N, C-alpha and C positions, 0 to 999 in steps of 0.2 A: 708224408705222404711217401710210399714206397714207389720202386721204379716201376714194380707189376701193376700199381695201381693207376701208376702215370700212364702206362701202355695202355690201359682199358677206357681209361675217360679222357684222352689227350683229345680235345677238338679246337682247330684250327680254321680262323676264318680270314680269308685274303679277298680284300676288296682293292679296286682297279677304277682307273678311268677308261677302261675299253672292255674288250671281250677278248676271250680268246679265239675267237674269229680272225680279228683283225690285229692282233699283237704276239707278233714272233716273241717277244721278251716275255709276255705274261704266261704263254704255253711253255717254254722253257724252264722258267723259274717257278711255275706254279702246276698247271694242268698236267704234264706227263708225270709230275712226282707224286699223283695221286693215289695212283693203285700200288707203289711201292710204301709210301707210308701206312696205307690201310693194313697191309700185312704185318706192319711193326706197330700197331696199335696208336695211329694218329689218323685223326680224320681230317684232312683238308679239305674244306670247301670254298669254292671261286663262284659265288652268284652270277649269273651271266645278267646283264640290265634289261635285256630284251631278248625273247624267243628268237632261234637263228632266222627262221626265214624272215622276220621283222627287221633283224641286224641286216641283212642282206638287201634288204630294201632301200634301208635307211643309208647304208654306206654307197650305194651305187648312186644316190643322188646328192650332189655336195651342199647345196641350199638347205635339203631336209636334213641332210647331216649334220649339218652345223646347229639347227634350232634342238635337234633330237639330242645331241651331245651338252649343250650350252645350257637347255632351258627343261628338258624333260628327265637326262640325267640326274641331277640333282635330287630330285624329288624321288626318283625309283631307289637311289643309294639309300635316301634318306628313309625311307620304308625299310629297307631290307637291315639298314644298322638299328631300329628299333627292334625288329625280330627277331635277328640275330647275334646280335652283339652280346647280350647276356647271357647266352649258352656258350660262348666262346671262352677257353681256357685263355688262347693268344688270338692277336689281331695283327694281320700284316695288311700294313697300305703298299699296294704296288706303285710306287712312283707319285700317286696321287689317286684321291676318291672319285673327284668330279675331274674337269678339265684341267691339265696339268700347268696351265700359265695363268688360271683362276685363284684368286685367294683362297686359301684353305679354311672355308667355313665349317664343311665339316670334320676335317682334321681337328678342330678345336673342340667341336661337341664331341666327336669321341674321347679326344682327352679327357673328358669329363665325366664319359660313360664307360671307361675301361682303365684298366691298371697294366695292364700288358701291352704294348706297343711295339712294332718292329716295321720301321720303313725299310724298304727295299728298293733299290735302284741300280741299274748296272750300265750307265752311260753317263758323258760328263755332262750332263743337262746343265749344271752351272756354268758351262763355258760358252751355251749359244744363250746366254743372256735371259733364260726363264726363270722368273722371279718366284719368290716363296719357299723357293729348295730350302734354304737355311731353317726358315721356320719348320717347315713339314719336320726336319729332321729333329729339332727342338724339342717337338712334340712327342717323339718317339722315346721308348725307354732304351731301344736298340736300333743301330742300323745295321742293314744287310746288305754289303756291296761286291760288286765282283771283281774288283782291280786294285790293286795297292794305291794307286795315286787316287781313288775314291776313297779311301781308307782315309788319307791325309786329311783331306776337304772334311770328311763326314765328322773327325774328330774334333772339328772345331766348333759343332753345334750339338754333337750328342754324347752323352757319357759313357756308351758302350758301343763298339762296333767289330763286326764281326767279318771278316773276310769270306765268303762262301761263292765259289765261282759257279756259273750255271752249269746243269747236268746236260750230258748228250747220253741218249737212249741209244747205247752201244747194242743192245739187241737189236734196235732198228737197223740201225746202221751198220749193216755187216759186211765184214772185210772182204776184200780183193782175195780172190785165190788164184789168178792167172796174172801173169806181169810181163805175157808176149806182148813186144810192141806192135800198136796198131798202125794200119795202112789205110790213110795215111795217121802221123801222131795223132793223139787226139788229147785236147786241152779241155777243160771245162772251168766254168763259173757259175754257181750259183748263189741266188741274194734276191734283196727286194728292190725295187724300184727306184728308192731313196738312195740306194748305193751305185746308181749307173753312173755319176760323176767320177767313181774311182776307176771304172775300167777305163779312163782316157790315160791314164798312166801305161795302158799295154799298147796303146795305139803303136809306136814307135817300135818298141820291142817284136811285135807281132809283125810291123811291115818288115824288120830285118830278119825275123825267123823264115818268112817265106821265101827270102833269096838261099836259104840254107838247105831247108827240109820242107816236102809237101806237109801240112799241117791241116788240121780243122779244131777250131773252139767252138764248144757249145756254151752257151748262154741260158740259163733255165732261171725263170722268173714270173711271176704275175702277169708282166704286162711286155708286149712284143718290143724288142730292143736289137740292133744292127750298128755296127760301126760305119755301116755306109761308106765304107772304102774297099777299092774292088783290089787292095795290094792286101787285104784281112779276108782271109777264108773262115767267115763264122758261120753258126745258124743258132736260131733261137728254139727253145723248146718250153711249153707252159710249164708251170710249177705244180709237178703233185708229189706227196710225200713218197709214194711207192717210186714213181718216175726220178726222183732225186737219188735214190739208193741204188736203182739200175744206171743211172749216169755214171754214179762215182765207179762201180763197178766195171765199167765199161771202158773206163776213161784211163789214160796214161799218166797225167799230170793234172793236180787240181791248184788253181791261181789264186793268190789273195793279195790283189794291190790296195797299198794304203798310203795317202800323203801323211807325213810326217806333221800334223798339226797337234794342239793340245787335245781337243775332241778325240781325235782318232787314237792319240797316245792312251786315254782311260778308256777306249772299247775292250769288251771281254773277247773281240775277235773269234765268235762262235763259229764261222766260216772255216776257220783255220781246225776248229777243234773236230767237227764235223769230217774233215777230209781226213785228219788223223787215224778219227774212229772207224772211217770205213778202208783204212790199209793202204791210202792212197798218196803215193809221192808229192810233195806241196813244194812248192816255189812262191814266197811272201815278201811283202815289203818287208825291213828291218824296224817295225814301227810296234811299240807297246808291247802287248803279251806275245808276240810274235817271236819277240827276240827269246823267252823264255819256252815257248812252245817247241820251236826248231833249234836243234843242236845241228850245225852245219854240215851236212852231211850224213849226219845219223838220223834224223827224223823229217829232213827237210830241206831247205834250200833258201837262204834270204839273197835278194835282190833291191840294190839300193836304185841302180842306174839300168838305164837301158841295155848296156853291154853287160851288165850283171844278169838280167832276165834272160837274154840270149844265151849266155855261157850255162847257164843253171839249169836253164830247159834243155839246150844239146847235151850237156853232160849227162842228165837222165835218160834222153832218147839215145844215147849210144851205150848203155850201160844197163843191163837187164836186171843185175844182181845189185847194181845200188838203188833201182828202183823197188825191189823185192825188199831190201835189207832195210832201206827206210819206210816203206810201208809197214810190215812188221813190227818195227820199232813204234811208229806212230801210233799204231792201234794198240801196243801194250801200253803205251804212255796214257792214250785216254782213257782206258779201261781203268787203270789203276788211279787217277787223279779225278777223270771228270765224268763217272760214270754214273747213274741214277744212285747207285747204292751208296756210293763214296760222299755225293752231295747229301743223300738222305741222312745218313747218320750225322754230318754235321749238323743240319737243321734239326733234328731230333734233340741232340746236344742242346743247341740255342734254347728251343722251347722248354725242356727240361730245366734248365738253368733258370731260366724265368719265373718258372714254377715255384722254386726254390728261393727265389729271393724275394725280400719284402717288396711290398707295393710300393708303387711309387707315388698313389695318390689315392685319395679316399673315394669310395662312391659317393654321389650326391645325388639330391632330386632333384631333376632339371625338367626344362621346358621339352615336349618330344621335338626333335629333330623336324618332323614334317612341318609341326608350327613354327618351328623358329624361322623355316625357308619362306613361309606366306608371308 
C-alpha cells in the first residue's frame, strides 16, 4: 500500500469510557485533532455514547450517572463496536472502553475483532490503584503515552510504546501581545475541580506576596472556588474556552502548583503547555514535565518552596523585559513541540507503521459483543 493510498483510505476509530463533553483528556488527545487529521487523509471518528443533551442530564444526576455509565454504556459501546470496528484500519482505546475500574470485557472482545489496536493513556493511572491497566496494555499492539515515566511502565506490558505528548491548539491559544504590568498584579490559574487540592500549595506564598505588592489571582474552573482567606486576594470565573484565552492574554503570570508525588510526576502538565502557548510567563512547581518545559528564566521559573514562589513572582513583576522574553520563548517552544501539527504528524506515523506491520492476530468468527454481554 502506497503512502497516497494510506492517506486516502485511513480510518481510525477511538473508543473511550466517557465523552468529550466531560473528558478534557479525550478532547486534547482526540477531538481537537479531527480537523487536522482529516486534512491529511486520516478520518478519526470518536463516537459519543449519548447525544449531548442526554449526556448533560446524566452527568447532572450522580445516581443516574452511575447507572448509565456502569450499565448502559457497555451496551452502547458494544453496538458501536459491532457497527464501526470492521471499517476501521486502526482502533484506539482511550484508557478504557467502559468504566476504567471495571474488568476489560469489551477490550478482550475487541482483541478478537481487530488486529491493530492502540491503547492511549496520559496519566499515572497505575499509581492510583486502578486495576486491569496491565491487561489493557497487553491487549494492544501499541501503547500511546504522554510522559517518559509512563513509557517505562507501559513497556512492561506492551510490545510497542510510543511517546506522543498531547497537543495544544496553538491557533486557539493566541499569544499575548502586551506585557505591561497590570494594576494590581494579575495572576491566574485555570483547571478542573479535581485539581483544587493543588492550589493549597499557593496559600502561604500568596499570603506573603500580599505584604509585598498588590495582586489579584483569578481562578477559572467549572465550579466555584475561593481560598476563603482574607489575606488572599482571589476571584473566580466560570470556565469557557473563549474566556480562558481572554484570561491568559490579560494576565501577567500563570501559576502551576503541583506536589512532588508519583502520580504528579507522570502527569503531562497540560496547564503549563497552554500557558506557554499563550505567551504567558509561568511559575510552576519543579515536578515531572515542568522541569523540561521550563528553562529557569528563559521560558518560566520553577518554585519549590514558599520563598521560591514569592521570589519568582516578584522577579517577573518587576521586569517587563523578562516577562516578554519568557512569554515569547514559551510560545515558540509550544508551537514547535506541542502544536496540533507536530502531534498530528507523530500520530500519522504511528498509524501508517501499524498498517505496514504484520497483523498480530487473525480475524475470527465470534459471538456478537451485544450477545456476549447479555
